[in-house]
C-alpha positions in Angstrom: -17.3 3.3 -17.5 -13.6 3.9 -16.9 -11.3 4.8 -19.3 -7.4 5.7 -19.7 -8.3 9.5 -19.4 -9.6 8.7 -15.8 -6.4 6.9 -15.0 -4.2 9.7 -16.3 -6.3 12.3 -14.1 -5.8 10.3 -11.1 -2.0 10.0 -11.9 -1.9 13.9 -11.7 -3.8 14.0 -8.7 -2.0 11.4 -6.4 1.5 12.0 -7.7 2.8 13.9 -4.7 1.7 11.1 -2.5 2.8 7.8 -3.9 5.9 6.2 -5.0 6.7 5.4 -8.7 7.9 1.9 -8.0 10.6 0.1 -9.8 10.3 -2.3 -12.8 12.8 -5.1 -12.0 14.3 -7.1 -15.0 14.2 -10.6 -14.0 14.8 -13.8 -15.7 13.0 -13.3 -18.9 10.5 -10.9 -17.5 9.7 -7.8 -15.7 8.7 -7.6 -11.8 6.6 -4.4 -11.3 7.8 -3.8 -7.5 4.4 -2.4 -6.2 5.3 -4.1 -2.8 7.5 -1.1 -2.3 4.5 1.3 -2.7 3.6 3.2 0.7 1.8 0.8 2.9 3.2 -2.2 0.9 0.4 -2.3 -1.5 -1.0 -1.0 -4.6 -4.4 0.2 -3.0 -2.6 3.3 -1.8 -2.9 4.7 -5.3 -6.6 4.4 -5.3 -7.1 5.3 -1.6 -5.4 8.7 -2.3 -7.5 9.4 -5.5 -10.7 8.8 -3.9 -10.0 10.9 -0.7 -8.4 13.9 -2.8 -11.2 13.9 -5.4 -13.7 13.8 -2.6 -12.0 16.5 -0.8 -11.8 18.6 -4.0 -15.6 18.4 -4.3 -16.1 19.4 -0.9 -17.5 15.9 0.4 -15.0 14.9 2.9 -15.6 16.0 6.3 -12.3 15.5 8.5 -14.2 14.8 11.6 -16.8 12.2 10.0 -13.9 10.9 8.0 -14.0 7.9 5.9 -14.9 4.2 6.4 -13.7 1.4 4.4 -14.3 -2.6 4.6 -11.3 -4.7 3.7 -9.4 -7.7 4.3 -6.4 -5.7 5.2 -5.1 -4.0 2.5 -7.4 -1.7 1.6 -7.8 -0.7 5.2 -4.3 0.1 5.3 -4.2 2.1 2.3 -7.2 4.4 3.2 -6.1 4.7 7.0 -2.5 6.0 5.9 -4.1 8.3 3.2 -6.6 9.6 5.9 -3.7 10.1 8.2 -1.9 12.1 5.6 -4.5 14.2 4.7 -6.0 14.6 8.5 -9.0 12.7 8.1 -10.7 10.2 10.6 -10.6 6.8 9.5 -12.8 3.5 10.7 -11.8 0.3 9.1 -14.0 -2.8 9.1 -12.1 -5.9 8.9 -13.0 -9.7 9.2 -12.1 -11.2 12.5 -9.6 -13.7 10.3 -7.7 -10.5 9.0 -3.9 -11.0 9.5 -2.8 -9.8 12.9 0.0 -8.0 11.3 -2.4 -5.8 9.1 -4.6 -5.2 12.1 -1.6 -3.7 14.3 -0.5 -1.6 11.2 -4.2 -0.3 10.9 -4.0 0.8 14.5 -0.6 2.3 14.0 -1.9 4.6 11.3 -4.4 5.8 13.7 -7.6 4.1 12.4 -10.2 2.8 14.6 -10.5 -1.0 13.8 -13.7 -3.0 14.0 -13.5 -6.7 13.3 -16.6 -8.3 12.2 -17.5 -11.8 10.8 -14.9 -14.1 8.7 -15.2 -13.0 5.4 -14.8 -9.4 3.5 -18.6 -9.5 2.8 -19.6 -9.5 6.5 -17.2 -6.6 7.2 -18.5 -4.7 4.0 -22.1 -5.2 5.5 -21.1 -3.4 8.8 -19.3 -0.7 7.1 -22.2 0.2 4.9 -24.3 0.3 7.8 -22.0 2.6 9.6 -22.0 4.9 6.6 -25.8 5.2 6.6 -25.7 6.0 10.2 -22.7 8.6 10.2 -22.5 9.9 6.7 -18.9 9.0 6.6 -17.2 8.8 3.1 -17.3 5.3 1.9 -13.8 3.9 0.1 -14.7 0.7 -1.6 -11.9 -1.7 -1.6 -12.2 -2.2 -5.2 -15.4 -1.1 -7.0 -15.4 2.7 -7.2 -14.4 4.7 -10.1 -11.8 6.7 -8.3 -10.4 3.6 -6.5 -10.1 1.6 -9.9 -8.5 4.6 -11.8 -6.0 5.5 -8.9 -4.9 1.4 -9.1 -4.6 1.9 -13.0 -1.8 4.4 -12.5 0.4 1.3 -11.9 0.0 0.3 -15.5 1.0 3.8 -16.9 4.3 3.4 -15.0 4.7 0.0 -16.4 4.0 1.1 -20.0 6.3 4.3 -19.5 9.3 2.2 -18.1 8.9 -0.6 -20.6 7.0 0.5 -23.6 7.5 -2.9 -25.6 5.8 -5.0 -22.7 3.2 -7.1 -24.4 1.1 -8.5 -21.5 0.9 -7.4 -17.9 -0.2 -10.4 -15.4 -2.1 -9.3 -12.3 -3.9 -11.1 -9.6 -7.6 -10.8 -9.2 -9.9 -10.4 -6.1 -12.7 -8.1 -6.7 -11.0 -7.0 -9.8 -10.3 -3.5 -9.2 -6.5 -3.6 -9.9 -7.5 -5.6 -12.9 -10.1 -3.1 -14.3 -7.5 0.0 -13.6 -4.8 -1.9 -15.7 -7.1 -3.2 -18.2 -8.4 0.6 -18.6 -4.8 2.1 -18.7 -3.4 -0.6 -21.1 -6.5 -0.8 -23.3 -5.1 -1.2 -27.0 -1.4 -1.4 -25.7 -1.0 -4.4 -24.0 -2.7 -7.8 -22.9 -3.9 -8.5 -19.3 -3.7 -12.0 -17.8 -5.9 -12.0 -15.0 -5.0 -14.5 -12.4 -7.1 -16.2 -9.6 -6.8 -19.0 -7.0 -8.9 -21.9 -7.6 -10.8 -21.1 -4.3 -11.4 -17.3 -5.2 -12.5 -17.4 -8.7 -14.7 -14.3 -9.0 -13.7 -13.2 -12.4 -13.4 -16.6 -13.9 -16.7 -17.7 -12.5 -18.5 -14.6 -14.0 -16.9 -15.1 -17.6 -18.1 -18.6 -17.3 -21.6 -17.7 -16.4 -21.8 -14.8 -18.4 -22.5 -12.5 -15.5 -21.3 -11.7 -12.1 -22.3 -14.4 -9.7 -21.5 -15.1 -5.7 -19.0 -17.8 -5.0 -17.6 -19.3 -1.8 -14.0 -18.0 -0.9 -11.1 -19.8 0.8 -7.8 -20.7 0.7 -4.2 -19.2 1.3 -4.9 -16.0 -0.6 -8.4 -15.4 0.8 -7.6 -12.4 3.1 -6.5 -10.3 -0.1 -8.3 -11.8 -3.0 -11.5 -13.2 -1.0 -14.2 -10.9 -2.4 -17.4 -13.2 -3.1 -18.4 -11.4 -6.2 -16.4 -9.5 -9.1 -17.0 -5.7 -8.9 -19.4 -4.1 -11.6 -16.4 -2.1 -12.8 -14.2 -5.0 -13.3 -16.9 -6.8 -15.1 -17.2 -4.2 -17.4 -13.6 -4.0 -18.2 -13.5 -7.7 -18.6 -16.3 -7.4 -21.1 -14.6 -4.5 -23.0 -11.1 -5.9 -23.1 -11.4 -9.6 -23.0 -8.5 -10.6 -20.7 -7.1 -14.1 -20.7 -8.3 -15.6 -17.2 -6.5 -18.4 -15.8 -6.7 -20.2 -12.2 -3.8 -21.5 -10.1 -3.8 -23.8 -7.1 -3.1 -22.8 -3.7 0.1 -25.0 -3.8 1.3 -23.1 -6.8 0.9 -19.9 -4.9 2.8 -20.9 -2.0 5.7 -22.3 -4.1 5.5 -19.1 -6.3 5.8 -17.1 -3.0 8.6 -19.0 -1.9 10.4 -18.8 -5.2 10.1 -14.8 -5.1 11.6 -14.8 -1.7 14.3 -17.3 -2.4 15.4 -16.1 -6.0 14.8 -12.4 -5.6 14.1 -11.6 -2.0 10.6 -10.2 -2.7 8.5 -10.5 0.6 5.2 -11.2 -1.3 1.9 -11.8 0.4 0.0 -15.0 -1.0 -2.5 -12.7 -2.9 0.6 -10.9 -4.6 2.4 -14.2 -5.4 -0.7 -15.4 -7.3 0.2 -13.7 -10.3 3.7 -15.2 -10.4 2.2 -18.4 -10.1 0.4 -18.4 -13.4 4.0 -18.5 -14.9 5.7 -20.7 -12.7 2.9 -23.3 -12.6 2.5 -23.0 -16.4 -1.2 -22.0 -15.9 0.0 -19.1 -18.6 2.8 -19.9 -21.0 4.1 -16.6 -23.0 4.8 -17.0 -26.6 8.1 -16.9 -27.9 9.4 -13.3 -27.7 6.3 -12.2 -25.4 7.4 -9.3 -23.1 5.7 -9.9 -20.0 5.4 -7.8 -16.8 4.1 -9.6 -13.5 2.7 -7.3 -10.8 3.9 -8.0 -7.3 1.2 -5.9 -5.6 1.8 -6.4 -1.9 4.2 -7.4 0.9 1.9 -7.1 3.9 2.9 -10.6 5.2 4.6 -12.1 8.2 8.1 -12.2 7.5 8.5 -15.2 9.9 6.8 -17.2 6.9 9.1 -16.4 4.1 11.2 -19.6 3.9 
């Protein structure tokens, strides 16, 4: 469904609009510092790829604009991309979305509609809005152009450190995982990390098919999809990632360590990847070269202790 060719096409398309984020050498591993991306999150890559590709095809009316549903980060990315491209943006978020993200959405000029308590409820409202207005829908994680854009992150990792053996990434709906898996296929292993309270991919792998799950916990605002995306599931079947779970406590501690040791302001969803290593949920082999994706920093600075 998605291949490295799609990722490479996305890389060319979005290059003028995004940052090639640094790869930081830490003790025995690399940190992909995607928290330094524009809007503070990797989703800016997919947002630009989706909107620019639609613009190329004549499918994007600036007045009708784009619509997205989000726990916060996909909304930020798409609202920012729309503001750069001169396009109207409407973003549906749960009422539980962090206030810092809602404020930034409005700062990008987006119309923000808060609905329900979970991403799934915001998604239902967004799709109804699309049906009534004809706006371009930008999925948070399960559209080919969104996934291919996210995968450009892995291209940068393997350009900057070609000897990386393993890329460790947090999983929510699995769009970032899918993009990385497509880019790194036959080049690097992918470790997919989820919290015990948001295990969409892990549950699908156990069941042999995507299943609906209940979501909660510290990372639910960014990793709180109820079901793994179809594209993520396809890439998981194709590439056989290593899937691990971490506790909320491990995520909180990993987030504290990132701030204390490296001054990296990770949100809980972004710290989930690092928690796989700090908790021992994933133990690299001797000599294994590991890159950990720190995918977002849209968090309240007052909580970084």
